[in-house]
SETI-374637 format. One record per atom (N, C-alpha, C, O): residue number from 1; residue in three letters; atom name; x, y, z. Coordinates in steps of 0.02 Angstrom, whole numbers, plus 50000, padded with zeros to 5 digits. Example, Ala and Ser with C-alpha at 12.3 -4.5 7.8 and 13.67 -1.06 7.14 Angstrom:
2
[1,"Ala","N",[50660,49716,50390]]
[1,"Ala","CA",[50615,49775,50390]]
[1,"Ala","C",[50660,49835,50390]]
[1,"Ala","O",[50712,49834,50423]]
[2,"Ser","N",[50642,49888,50354]]
[2,"Ser","CA",[50684,49947,50357]]
[2,"Ser","C",[50645,50002,50394]]
[2,"Ser","O",[50670,50057,50402]]
//
This chain:
152
[1,"Unk","N",[56566,54506,54995]]
[1,"Unk","CA",[56560,54452,55038]]
[1,"Unk","C",[56540,54405,54967]]
[1,"Unk","O",[56516,54431,54917]]
[2,"Unk","N",[56552,54335,54972]]
[2,"Unk","CA",[56527,54300,54933]]
[2,"Unk","C",[56445,54263,54943]]
[2,"Unk","O",[56422,54258,54999]]
[3,"Unk","N",[56413,54243,54891]]
[3,"Unk","CA",[56354,54219,54900]]
[3,"Unk","C",[56369,54146,54892]]
[3,"Unk","O",[56398,54123,54842]]
[4,"Unk","N",[56349,54110,54942]]
[4,"Unk","CA",[56345,54034,54947]]
[4,"Unk","C",[56269,54010,54949]]
[4,"Unk","O",[56224,54040,54979]]
[5,"Unk","N",[56260,53947,54910]]
[5,"Unk","CA",[56185,53927,54907]]
[5,"Unk","C",[56184,53850,54927]]
[5,"Unk","O",[56218,53807,54898]]
[6,"Unk","N",[56145,53841,54976]]
[6,"Unk","CA",[56149,53779,55004]]
[6,"Unk","C",[56063,53753,55024]]
[6,"Unk","O",[56025,53802,55031]]
[7,"Unk","N",[56039,53703,55032]]
[7,"Unk","CA",[55982,53670,55067]]
[7,"Unk","C",[55965,53692,55140]]
[7,"Unk","O",[55998,53669,55187]]
[8,"Unk","N",[55906,53743,55153]]
[8,"Unk","CA",[55876,53735,55213]]
[8,"Unk","C",[55885,53696,55268]]
[8,"Unk","O",[55890,53635,55263]]
[9,"Unk","N",[55887,53732,55333]]
[9,"Unk","CA",[55886,53687,55392]]
[9,"Unk","C",[55822,53713,55430]]
[9,"Unk","O",[55807,53772,55423]]
[10,"Unk","N",[55778,53666,55477]]
[10,"Unk","CA",[55740,53687,55513]]
[10,"Unk","C",[55744,53744,55558]]
[10,"Unk","O",[55693,53777,55568]]
[11,"Unk","N",[55797,53759,55584]]
[11,"Unk","CA",[55818,53806,55630]]
[11,"Unk","C",[55823,53874,55587]]
[11,"Unk","O",[55831,53929,55615]]
[12,"Unk","N",[55818,53866,55524]]
[12,"Unk","CA",[55824,53939,55470]]
[12,"Unk","C",[55768,53976,55460]]
[12,"Unk","O",[55768,54033,55438]]
[13,"Unk","N",[55700,53930,55482]]
[13,"Unk","CA",[55652,53934,55450]]
[13,"Unk","C",[55612,54019,55466]]
[13,"Unk","O",[55573,54049,55429]]
[14,"Unk","N",[55636,54038,55525]]
[14,"Unk","CA",[55622,54116,55545]]
[14,"Unk","C",[55642,54172,55498]]
[14,"Unk","O",[55610,54220,55475]]
[15,"Unk","N",[55714,54149,55490]]
[15,"Unk","CA",[55759,54200,55440]]
[15,"Unk","C",[55720,54185,55388]]
[15,"Unk","O",[55693,54232,55359]]
[16,"Unk","N",[55710,54131,55367]]
[16,"Unk","CA",[55680,54125,55288]]
[16,"Unk","C",[55610,54149,55271]]
[16,"Unk","O",[55589,54163,55215]]
[17,"Unk","N",[55570,54152,55339]]
[17,"Unk","CA",[55507,54206,55348]]
[17,"Unk","C",[55525,54278,55338]]
[17,"Unk","O",[55485,54312,55306]]
[18,"Unk","N",[55578,54306,55362]]
[18,"Unk","CA",[55580,54364,55360]]
[18,"Unk","C",[55598,54384,55276]]
[18,"Unk","O",[55566,54420,55238]]
[19,"Unk","N",[55654,54351,55263]]
[19,"Unk","CA",[55644,54358,55173]]
[19,"Unk","C",[55606,54354,55143]]
[19,"Unk","O",[55600,54389,55093]]
[20,"Unk","N",[55555,54301,55162]]
[20,"Unk","CA",[55499,54299,55108]]
[20,"Unk","C",[55453,54349,55122]]
[20,"Unk","O",[55417,54370,55077]]
[21,"Unk","N",[55449,54379,55197]]
[21,"Unk","CA",[55408,54439,55205]]
[21,"Unk","C",[55427,54493,55156]]
[21,"Unk","O",[55378,54513,55124]]
[22,"Unk","N",[55489,54523,55140]]
[22,"Unk","CA",[55500,54550,55119]]
[22,"Unk","C",[55490,54556,55040]]
[22,"Unk","O",[55466,54605,55011]]
[23,"Unk","N",[55515,54491,55010]]
[23,"Unk","CA",[55491,54472,54942]]
[23,"Unk","C",[55407,54480,54933]]
[23,"Unk","O",[55389,54507,54881]]
[24,"Unk","N",[55360,54460,54977]]
[24,"Unk","CA",[55310,54459,54963]]
[24,"Unk","C",[55279,54532,54965]]
[24,"Unk","O",[55237,54548,54923]]
[25,"Unk","N",[55302,54583,55023]]
[25,"Unk","CA",[55303,54659,55005]]
[25,"Unk","C",[55317,54686,54931]]
[25,"Unk","O",[55282,54733,54914]]
[26,"Unk","N",[55350,54670,54898]]
[26,"Unk","CA",[55380,54682,54849]]
[26,"Unk","C",[55342,54655,54784]]
[26,"Unk","O",[55356,54671,54726]]
[27,"Unk","N",[55295,54615,54801]]
[27,"Unk","CA",[55258,54573,54741]]
[27,"Unk","C",[55189,54612,54726]]
[27,"Unk","O",[55166,54660,54757]]
[28,"Unk","N",[55164,54579,54673]]
[28,"Unk","CA",[55090,54587,54660]]
[28,"Unk","C",[55049,54590,54699]]
[28,"Unk","O",[55009,54636,54701]]
[29,"Unk","N",[55051,54535,54746]]
[29,"Unk","CA",[55011,54511,54793]]
[29,"Unk","C",[55014,54546,54855]]
[29,"Unk","O",[54981,54525,54902]]
[30,"Unk","N",[55054,54604,54862]]
[30,"Unk","CA",[55088,54633,54926]]
[30,"Unk","C",[54987,54657,54962]]
[30,"Unk","O",[54967,54657,55020]]
[31,"Unk","N",[54959,54668,54914]]
[31,"Unk","CA",[54892,54696,54938]]
[31,"Unk","C",[54857,54635,54990]]
[31,"Unk","O",[54812,54655,55027]]
[32,"Unk","N",[54874,54577,54993]]
[32,"Unk","CA",[54852,54514,55032]]
[32,"Unk","C",[54905,54505,55085]]
[32,"Unk","O",[54965,54510,55069]]
[33,"Unk","N",[54886,54492,55152]]
[33,"Unk","CA",[54916,54510,55210]]
[33,"Unk","C",[54950,54442,55194]]
[33,"Unk","O",[54924,54395,55165]]
[34,"Unk","N",[55019,54445,55220]]
[34,"Unk","CA",[55050,54394,55228]]
[34,"Unk","C",[55032,54349,55288]]
[34,"Unk","O",[55013,54374,55341]]
[35,"Unk","N",[55038,54292,55282]]
[35,"Unk","CA",[55024,54240,55346]]
[35,"Unk","C",[55076,54208,55366]]
[35,"Unk","O",[55101,54171,55323]]
[36,"Unk","N",[55106,54211,55428]]
[36,"Unk","CA",[55166,54183,55438]]
[36,"Unk","C",[55150,54121,55474]]
[36,"Unk","O",[55199,54084,55481]]
[37,"Unk","N",[55096,54102,55497]]
[37,"Unk","CA",[55080,54027,55511]]
[37,"Unk","C",[55080,53975,55453]]
[37,"Unk","O",[55099,53918,55445]]
[38,"Unk","N",[55051,54019,55418]]
[38,"Unk","CA",[55050,53971,55338]]
[38,"Unk","C",[55114,53957,55311]]
[38,"Unk","O",[55132,53901,55293]]
[39,"Unk","N",[55155,54019,55306]]
[39,"Unk","CA",[55227,54015,55278]]
[39,"Unk","C",[55266,53958,55332]]
[39,"Unk","O",[55294,53913,55301]]
[40,"Unk","N",[55269,53956,55381]]
[40,"Unk","CA",[55311,53920,55439]]
[40,"Unk","C",[55275,53842,55423]]
[40,"Unk","O",[55313,53795,55435]]
[41,"Unk","N",[55218,53827,55401]]
[41,"Unk","CA",[55197,53752,55391]]
[41,"Unk","C",[55231,53733,55322]]
[41,"Unk","O",[55260,53680,55313]]
[42,"Unk","N",[55223,53795,55266]]
[42,"Unk","CA",[55242,53767,55199]]
[42,"Unk","C",[55321,53759,55200]]
[42,"Unk","O",[55347,53716,55165]]
[43,"Unk","N",[55355,53797,55234]]
[43,"Unk","CA",[55428,53800,55252]]
[43,"Unk","C",[55441,53736,55267]]
[43,"Unk","O",[55478,53706,55228]]
[44,"Unk","N",[55414,53699,55330]]
[44,"Unk","CA",[55432,53639,55365]]
[44,"Unk","C",[55425,53587,55322]]
[44,"Unk","O",[55470,53546,55313]]
[45,"Unk","N",[55357,53587,55286]]
[45,"Unk","CA",[55325,53529,55238]]
[45,"Unk","C",[55389,53526,55196]]
[45,"Unk","O",[55423,53475,55197]]
[46,"Unk","N",[55410,53596,55149]]
[46,"Unk","CA",[55454,53570,55101]]
[46,"Unk","C",[55528,53556,55110]]
[46,"Unk","O",[55563,53531,55067]]
[47,"Unk","N",[55552,53581,55185]]
[47,"Unk","CA",[55610,53565,55203]]
[47,"Unk","C",[55618,53473,55210]]
[47,"Unk","O",[55665,53436,55195]]
[48,"Unk","N",[55551,53461,55240]]
[48,"Unk","CA",[55548,53392,55255]]
[48,"Unk","C",[55528,53346,55203]]
[48,"Unk","O",[55533,53285,55210]]
[49,"Unk","N",[55501,53378,55141]]
[49,"Unk","CA",[55483,53330,55093]]
[49,"Unk","C",[55543,53291,55058]]
[49,"Unk","O",[55602,53305,55069]]
[50,"Unk","N",[55527,53254,55026]]
[50,"Unk","CA",[55550,53198,54980]]
[50,"Unk","C",[55553,53228,54916]]
[50,"Unk","O",[55608,53226,54889]]
[51,"Unk","N",[55501,53260,54882]]
[51,"Unk","CA",[55498,53281,54812]]
[51,"Unk","C",[55505,53359,54815]]
[51,"Unk","O",[55487,53388,54764]]
[52,"Unk","N",[55529,53398,54866]]
[52,"Unk","CA",[55530,53450,54867]]
[52,"Unk","C",[55594,53481,54905]]
[52,"Unk","O",[55630,53447,54942]]
[53,"Unk","N",[55605,53547,54892]]
[53,"Unk","CA",[55656,53606,54923]]
[53,"Unk","C",[55661,53663,54935]]
[53,"Unk","O",[55625,53702,54904]]
[54,"Unk","N",[55699,53681,54974]]
[54,"Unk","CA",[55720,53745,55009]]
[54,"Unk","C",[55783,53768,54997]]
[54,"Unk","O",[55829,53755,55036]]
[55,"Unk","N",[55790,53800,54947]]
[55,"Unk","CA",[55852,53828,54932]]
[55,"Unk","C",[55880,53895,54968]]
[55,"Unk","O",[55848,53941,54943]]
[56,"Unk","N",[55919,53917,55009]]
[56,"Unk","CA",[55950,53977,55046]]
[56,"Unk","C",[56007,54000,55021]]
[56,"Unk","O",[56053,53961,55007]]
[57,"Unk","N",[56013,54068,55011]]
[57,"Unk","CA",[56076,54119,54969]]
[57,"Unk","C",[56099,54151,55018]]
[57,"Unk","O",[56076,54207,55029]]
[58,"Unk","N",[56143,54127,55055]]
[58,"Unk","CA",[56172,54168,55098]]
[58,"Unk","C",[56242,54208,55080]]
[58,"Unk","O",[56281,54191,55036]]
[59,"Unk","N",[56252,54271,55129]]
[59,"Unk","CA",[56319,54303,55130]]
[59,"Unk","C",[56337,54287,55200]]
[59,"Unk","O",[56300,54310,55244]]
[60,"Unk","N",[56376,54258,55214]]
[60,"Unk","CA",[56393,54232,55290]]
[60,"Unk","C",[56339,54212,55322]]
[60,"Unk","O",[56314,54163,55294]]
[61,"Unk","N",[56308,54231,55374]]
[61,"Unk","CA",[56256,54217,55414]]
[61,"Unk","C",[56183,54249,55398]]
[61,"Unk","O",[56131,54232,55427]]
[62,"Unk","N",[56187,54294,55350]]
[62,"Unk","CA",[56112,54320,55328]]
[62,"Unk","C",[56101,54292,55272]]
[62,"Unk","O",[56145,54283,55230]]
[63,"Unk","N",[56025,54270,55265]]
[63,"Unk","CA",[55997,54263,55203]]
[63,"Unk","C",[55998,54303,55160]]
[63,"Unk","O",[55998,54362,55179]]
[64,"Unk","N",[55998,54293,55109]]
[64,"Unk","CA",[55997,54349,55045]]
[64,"Unk","C",[55949,54336,54989]]
[64,"Unk","O",[55933,54381,54950]]
[65,"Unk","N",[55925,54273,54986]]
[65,"Unk","CA",[55891,54240,54933]]
[65,"Unk","C",[55864,54182,54956]]
[65,"Unk","O",[55892,54150,55001]]
[66,"Unk","N",[55802,54160,54925]]
[66,"Unk","CA",[55764,54081,54928]]
[66,"Unk","C",[55741,54054,54869]]
[66,"Unk","O",[55725,54090,54822]]
[67,"Unk","N",[55737,53988,54867]]
[67,"Unk","CA",[55694,53949,54803]]
[67,"Unk","C",[55671,53914,54834]]
[67,"Unk","O",[55703,53888,54879]]
[68,"Unk","N",[55609,53901,54822]]
[68,"Unk","CA",[55576,53856,54839]]
[68,"Unk","C",[55545,53806,54788]]
[68,"Unk","O",[55517,53834,54741]]
[69,"Unk","N",[55545,53749,54787]]
[69,"Unk","CA",[55550,53706,54729]]
[69,"Unk","C",[55501,53630,54752]]
[69,"Unk","O",[55494,53607,54808]]
[70,"Unk","N",[55478,53609,54696]]
[70,"Unk","CA",[55454,53543,54689]]
[70,"Unk","C",[55458,53500,54629]]
[70,"Unk","O",[55463,53523,54572]]
[71,"Unk","N",[55456,53444,54641]]
[71,"Unk","CA",[55445,53397,54577]]
[71,"Unk","C",[55384,53379,54566]]
[71,"Unk","O",[55347,53375,54616]]
[72,"Unk","N",[55360,53367,54511]]
[72,"Unk","CA",[55290,53355,54506]]
[72,"Unk","C",[55272,53306,54435]]
[72,"Unk","O",[55322,53310,54399]]
[73,"Unk","N",[55235,53274,54413]]
[73,"Unk","CA",[55232,53247,54351]]
[73,"Unk","C",[55170,53268,54313]]
[73,"Unk","O",[55137,53280,54363]]
[74,"Unk","N",[55134,53279,54271]]
[74,"Unk","CA",[55088,53276,54214]]
[74,"Unk","C",[55047,53211,54214]]
[74,"Unk","O",[55069,53154,54211]]
[75,"Unk","N",[54982,53233,54217]]
[75,"Unk","CA",[54919,53182,54224]]
[75,"Unk","C",[54916,53143,54159]]
[75,"Unk","O",[54903,53083,54156]]
[76,"Unk","N",[54930,53186,54100]]
[76,"Unk","CA",[54929,53144,54042]]
[76,"Unk","C",[54999,53106,54013]]
[76,"Unk","O",[55003,53075,53960]]
[77,"Unk","N",[55038,53114,54048]]
[77,"Unk","CA",[55103,53058,54029]]
[77,"Unk","C",[55142,53046,54065]]
[77,"Unk","O",[55129,53063,54123]]
[78,"Unk","N",[55193,53020,54057]]
[78,"Unk","CA",[55241,52999,54118]]
[78,"Unk","C",[55287,53048,54118]]
[78,"Unk","O",[55325,53033,54164]]
[79,"Unk","N",[55308,53103,54090]]
[79,"Unk","CA",[55369,53149,54092]]
[79,"Unk","C",[55345,53184,54162]]
[79,"Unk","O",[55287,53193,54178]]
[80,"Unk","N",[55406,53201,54201]]
[80,"Unk","CA",[55418,53230,54257]]
[80,"Unk","C",[55448,53293,54257]]
[80,"Unk","O",[55486,53310,54211]]
[81,"Unk","N",[55435,53327,54301]]
[81,"Unk","CA",[55453,53405,54291]]
[81,"Unk","C",[55487,53447,54377]]
[81,"Unk","O",[55473,53424,54432]]
[82,"Unk","N",[55519,53493,54368]]
[82,"Unk","CA",[55515,53504,54423]]
[82,"Unk","C",[55503,53595,54414]]
[82,"Unk","O",[55523,53622,54362]]
[83,"Unk","N",[55477,53626,54457]]
[83,"Unk","CA",[55458,53699,54445]]
[83,"Unk","C",[55474,53741,54521]]
[83,"Unk","O",[55491,53713,54573]]
[84,"Unk","N",[55465,53805,54512]]
[84,"Unk","CA",[55478,53837,54584]]
[84,"Unk","C",[55392,53857,54615]]
[84,"Unk","O",[55335,53865,54592]]
[85,"Unk","N",[55419,53860,54664]]
[85,"Unk","CA",[55352,53883,54709]]
[85,"Unk","C",[55362,53972,54727]]
[85,"Unk","O",[55325,54021,54729]]
[86,"Unk","N",[55430,53957,54736]]
[86,"Unk","CA",[55435,54060,54743]]
[86,"Unk","C",[55526,54053,54742]]
[86,"Unk","O",[55564,54011,54766]]
[87,"Unk","N",[55535,54106,54709]]
[87,"Unk","CA",[55626,54128,54686]]
[87,"Unk","C",[55623,54210,54701]]
[87,"Unk","O",[55595,54253,54667]]
[88,"Unk","N",[55658,54216,54758]]
[88,"Unk","CA",[55670,54292,54773]]
[88,"Unk","C",[55749,54304,54803]]
[88,"Unk","O",[55775,54264,54842]]
[89,"Unk","N",[55780,54361,54781]]
[89,"Unk","CA",[55844,54368,54802]]
[89,"Unk","C",[55846,54448,54791]]
[89,"Unk","O",[55820,54486,54750]]
[90,"Unk","N",[55897,54454,54855]]
[90,"Unk","CA",[55914,54535,54861]]
[90,"Unk","C",[55980,54530,54847]]
[90,"Unk","O",[55999,54587,54835]]
[91,"Unk","N",[56023,54493,54843]]
[91,"Unk","CA",[56099,54513,54835]]
[91,"Unk","C",[56109,54501,54762]]
[91,"Unk","O",[56078,54456,54734]]
[92,"Unk","N",[56158,54546,54726]]
[92,"Unk","CA",[56174,54521,54669]]
[92,"Unk","C",[56217,54456,54666]]
[92,"Unk","O",[56263,54442,54705]]
[93,"Unk","N",[56193,54415,54608]]
[93,"Unk","CA",[56200,54352,54581]]
[93,"Unk","C",[56172,54312,54626]]
[93,"Unk","O",[56198,54256,54620]]
[94,"Unk","N",[56123,54312,54679]]
[94,"Unk","CA",[56102,54266,54719]]
[94,"Unk","C",[56051,54219,54678]]
[94,"Unk","O",[56051,54157,54679]]
[95,"Unk","N",[56009,54259,54644]]
[95,"Unk","CA",[55968,54228,54587]]
[95,"Unk","C",[55998,54169,54544]]
[95,"Unk","O",[55977,54111,54541]]
[96,"Unk","N",[56044,54193,54515]]
[96,"Unk","CA",[56066,54151,54468]]
[96,"Unk","C",[56107,54092,54511]]
[96,"Unk","O",[56106,54036,54485]]
[97,"Unk","N",[56140,54098,54568]]
[97,"Unk","CA",[56161,54032,54604]]
[97,"Unk","C",[56105,53993,54617]]
[97,"Unk","O",[56095,53936,54595]]
[98,"Unk","N",[56063,54029,54661]]
[98,"Unk","CA",[55991,53996,54688]]
[98,"Unk","C",[55962,53946,54614]]
[98,"Unk","O",[55947,53887,54622]]
[99,"Unk","N",[55959,53976,54552]]
[99,"Unk","CA",[55932,53935,54505]]
[99,"Unk","C",[55966,53888,54474]]
[99,"Unk","O",[55935,53839,54453]]
[100,"Unk","N",[56049,53896,54462]]
[100,"Unk","CA",[56096,53841,54462]]
[100,"Unk","C",[56087,53776,54502]]
[100,"Unk","O",[56090,53718,54483]]
[101,"Unk","N",[56073,53806,54569]]
[101,"Unk","CA",[56075,53743,54623]]
[101,"Unk","C",[56004,53712,54625]]
[101,"Unk","O",[55994,53665,54663]]
[102,"Unk","N",[55956,53736,54588]]
[102,"Unk","CA",[55894,53707,54580]]
[102,"Unk","C",[55893,53664,54509]]
[102,"Unk","O",[55865,53610,54505]]
[103,"Unk","N",[55919,53688,54468]]
[103,"Unk","CA",[55935,53650,54410]]
[103,"Unk","C",[55988,53586,54430]]
[103,"Unk","O",[55973,53530,54410]]
[104,"Unk","N",[56034,53593,54459]]
[104,"Unk","CA",[56059,53529,54488]]
[104,"Unk","C",[56007,53479,54534]]
[104,"Unk","O",[56001,53418,54528]]
[105,"Unk","N",[55984,53507,54564]]
[105,"Unk","CA",[55940,53462,54616]]
[105,"Unk","C",[55890,53426,54560]]
[105,"Unk","O",[55878,53365,54559]]
[106,"Unk","N",[55866,53470,54518]]
[106,"Unk","CA",[55806,53436,54475]]
[106,"Unk","C",[55827,53379,54418]]
[106,"Unk","O",[55795,53330,54399]]
[107,"Unk","N",[55884,53399,54401]]
[107,"Unk","CA",[55914,53358,54327]]
[107,"Unk","C",[55950,53308,54358]]
[107,"Unk","O",[55949,53252,54334]]
[108,"Unk","N",[55991,53323,54424]]
[108,"Unk","CA",[56044,53284,54420]]
[108,"Unk","C",[56032,53229,54488]]
[108,"Unk","O",[56056,53173,54493]]
[109,"Unk","N",[55981,53266,54543]]
[109,"Unk","CA",[55963,53223,54594]]
[109,"Unk","C",[55908,53186,54579]]
[109,"Unk","O",[55909,53124,54581]]
[110,"Unk","N",[55853,53221,54562]]
[110,"Unk","CA",[55778,53198,54539]]
[110,"Unk","C",[55778,53182,54470]]
[110,"Unk","O",[55730,53147,54453]]
[111,"Unk","N",[55817,53196,54426]]
[111,"Unk","CA",[55824,53153,54365]]
[111,"Unk","C",[55768,53188,54335]]
[111,"Unk","O",[55741,53142,54303]]
[112,"Unk","N",[55725,53251,54323]]
[112,"Unk","CA",[55667,53260,54293]]
[112,"Unk","C",[55677,53267,54228]]
[112,"Unk","O",[55737,53270,54214]]
[113,"Unk","N",[55639,53271,54183]]
[113,"Unk","CA",[55631,53287,54121]]
[113,"Unk","C",[55646,53365,54088]]
[113,"Unk","O",[55686,53381,54044]]
[114,"Unk","N",[55600,53406,54126]]
[114,"Unk","CA",[55596,53463,54119]]
[114,"Unk","C",[55602,53512,54194]]
[114,"Unk","O",[55579,53492,54248]]
[115,"Unk","N",[55637,53578,54185]]
[115,"Unk","CA",[55621,53627,54232]]
[115,"Unk","C",[55576,53680,54195]]
[115,"Unk","O",[55584,53698,54137]]
[116,"Unk","N",[55521,53702,54243]]
[116,"Unk","CA",[55480,53756,54251]]
[116,"Unk","C",[55503,53809,54283]]
[116,"Unk","O",[55543,53797,54328]]
[117,"Unk","N",[55490,53864,54272]]
[117,"Unk","CA",[55506,53928,54316]]
[117,"Unk","C",[55464,53973,54278]]
[117,"Unk","O",[55465,53990,54219]]
[118,"Unk","N",[55415,53993,54346]]
[118,"Unk","CA",[55370,54064,54326]]
[118,"Unk","C",[55400,54118,54340]]
[118,"Unk","O",[55446,54129,54379]]
[119,"Unk","N",[55362,54163,54295]]
[119,"Unk","CA",[55359,54244,54318]]
[119,"Unk","C",[55291,54258,54326]]
[119,"Unk","O",[55252,54265,54279]]
[120,"Unk","N",[55275,54264,54390]]
[120,"Unk","CA",[55197,54277,54406]]
[120,"Unk","C",[55195,54338,54440]]
[120,"Unk","O",[55151,54348,54482]]
[121,"Unk","N",[55260,54403,54418]]
[121,"Unk","CA",[55233,54466,54463]]
[121,"Unk","C",[55250,54505,54391]]
[121,"Unk","O",[55255,54479,54336]]
[122,"Unk","N",[55258,54574,54410]]
[122,"Unk","CA",[55268,54627,54346]]
[122,"Unk","C",[55314,54668,54355]]
[122,"Unk","O",[55348,54660,54406]]
[123,"Unk","N",[55327,54716,54317]]
[123,"Unk","CA",[55372,54773,54322]]
[123,"Unk","C",[55452,54756,54315]]
[123,"Unk","O",[55469,54711,54276]]
[124,"Unk","N",[55495,54788,54348]]
[124,"Unk","CA",[55558,54775,54335]]
[124,"Unk","C",[55592,54693,54366]]
[124,"Unk","O",[55637,54664,54335]]
[125,"Unk","N",[55569,54670,54418]]
[125,"Unk","CA",[55569,54617,54436]]
[125,"Unk","C",[55559,54564,54375]]
[125,"Unk","O",[55599,54518,54372]]
[126,"Unk","N",[55509,54567,54329]]
[126,"Unk","CA",[55480,54513,54293]]
[126,"Unk","C",[55546,54522,54224]]
[126,"Unk","O",[55559,54471,54191]]
[127,"Unk","N",[55573,54568,54212]]
[127,"Unk","CA",[55606,54590,54159]]
[127,"Unk","C",[55677,54564,54195]]
[127,"Unk","O",[55718,54541,54155]]
[128,"Unk","N",[55692,54565,54253]]
[128,"Unk","CA",[55767,54534,54281]]
[128,"Unk","C",[55762,54460,54267]]
[128,"Unk","O",[55805,54428,54238]]
[129,"Unk","N",[55687,54428,54297]]
[129,"Unk","CA",[55691,54366,54298]]
[129,"Unk","C",[55694,54332,54235]]
[129,"Unk","O",[55735,54287,54225]]
[130,"Unk","N",[55645,54355,54184]]
[130,"Unk","CA",[55655,54334,54121]]
[130,"Unk","C",[55710,54338,54086]]
[130,"Unk","O",[55725,54292,54048]]
[131,"Unk","N",[55759,54407,54094]]
[131,"Unk","CA",[55822,54400,54068]]
[131,"Unk","C",[55867,54339,54098]]
[131,"Unk","O",[55909,54306,54067]]
[132,"Unk","N",[55850,54335,54153]]
[132,"Unk","CA",[55904,54297,54197]]
[132,"Unk","C",[55881,54205,54170]]
[132,"Unk","O",[55925,54165,54156]]
[133,"Unk","N",[55820,54191,54167]]
[133,"Unk","CA",[55797,54134,54139]]
[133,"Unk","C",[55819,54123,54060]]
[133,"Unk","O",[55826,54067,54035]]
[134,"Unk","N",[55828,54177,54029]]
[134,"Unk","CA",[55858,54152,53945]]
[134,"Unk","C",[55913,54163,53942]]
[134,"Unk","O",[55936,54151,53887]]
[135,"Unk","N",[55956,54188,53988]]
[135,"Unk","CA",[56043,54181,53990]]
[135,"Unk","C",[56035,54121,54017]]
[135,"Unk","O",[56082,54095,53986]]
[136,"Unk","N",[56010,54068,54056]]
[136,"Unk","CA",[56034,54006,54086]]
[136,"Unk","C",[55990,53960,54034]]
[136,"Unk","O",[55988,53901,54051]]
[137,"Unk","N",[55957,53976,53981]]
[137,"Unk","CA",[55945,53921,53930]]
[137,"Unk","C",[55864,53913,53916]]
[137,"Unk","O",[55837,53888,53867]]
[138,"Unk","N",[55837,53940,53971]]
[138,"Unk","CA",[55750,53923,53978]]
[138,"Unk","C",[55712,53961,53906]]
[138,"Unk","O",[55739,54013,53887]]
[139,"Unk","N",[55669,53943,53878]]
[139,"Unk","CA",[55640,53965,53829]]
[139,"Unk","C",[55571,54001,53848]]
[139,"Unk","O",[55539,53962,53883]]
[140,"Unk","N",[55546,54045,53841]]
[140,"Unk","CA",[55471,54074,53853]]
[140,"Unk","C",[55416,54025,53820]]
[140,"Unk","O",[55416,54010,53760]]
[141,"Unk","N",[55381,54009,53853]]
[141,"Unk","CA",[55315,53960,53841]]
[141,"Unk","C",[55249,53974,53859]]
[141,"Unk","O",[55237,53955,53916]]
[142,"Unk","N",[55194,54007,53826]]
[142,"Unk","CA",[55148,54022,53885]]
[142,"Unk","C",[55145,54083,53884]]
[142,"Unk","O",[55162,54127,53844]]
[143,"Unk","N",[55104,54080,53965]]
[143,"Unk","CA",[55099,54149,53999]]
[143,"Unk","C",[55057,54141,54042]]
[143,"Unk","O",[55021,54091,54041]]
[144,"Unk","N",[55051,54192,54097]]
[144,"Unk","CA",[55015,54194,54156]]
[144,"Unk","C",[54972,54268,54149]]
[144,"Unk","O",[54986,54327,54141]]
[145,"Unk","N",[54915,54227,54155]]
[145,"Unk","CA",[54853,54285,54170]]
[145,"Unk","C",[54810,54291,54231]]
[145,"Unk","O",[54774,54245,54252]]
[146,"Unk","N",[54814,54342,54253]]
[146,"Unk","CA",[54766,54339,54305]]
[146,"Unk","C",[54694,54386,54300]]
[146,"Unk","O",[54687,54430,54258]]
[147,"Unk","N",[54652,54373,54341]]
[147,"Unk","CA",[54594,54415,54354]]
[147,"Unk","C",[54573,54409,54428]]
[147,"Unk","O",[54563,54356,54458]]
[148,"Unk","N",[54566,54481,54456]]
[148,"Unk","CA",[54540,54478,54519]]
[148,"Unk","C",[54469,54467,54527]]
[148,"Unk","O",[54429,54473,54480]]
[149,"Unk","N",[54448,54443,54608]]
[149,"Unk","CA",[54380,54445,54607]]
[149,"Unk","C",[54361,54507,54634]]
[149,"Unk","O",[54390,54533,54682]]
[150,"Unk","N",[54294,54539,54596]]
[150,"Unk","CA",[54274,54598,54629]]
[150,"Unk","C",[54257,54589,54698]]
[150,"Unk","O",[54246,54534,54724]]
[151,"Unk","N",[54256,54655,54733]]
[151,"Unk","CA",[54249,54667,54801]]
[151,"Unk","C",[54171,54660,54799]]
[151,"Unk","O",[54135,54673,54751]]
[152,"Unk","N",[54152,54638,54859]]
[152,"Unk","CA",[54065,54646,54866]]
[152,"Unk","C",[54034,54696,54901]]
[152,"Unk","O",[53973,54699,54904]]
//
């Protein structure tokens, strides 16, 4: 079946939450409890936002990927950029299609100057994301470093 990508609608929030829950379980942050209420609020805010987007990848009626994004600007210059909040895909080709749609939204609709994608998890998924970003013309800049608070 063919994967199609489109903007999400409010009535799809429950289905998006389910794929988001699976993405969270596979992430480095799985040790933290998934908060459905916060996620519903986030999705509703992003779907309604003028400078935000929620794209879903679907095979028929089944959502097989998501990309949450936003437009922003740097405080120290007039350059505007778009960045992802989350990208997760379960079907082959869904990640690439989501990223291409986000790129269209960012450069053609929002007219931003730069597109920034993050890789904030490790393992096989990070290698796949890094490979995809490179194939689509992204260049690595900087890195993400984390430190966990010690338990009391």
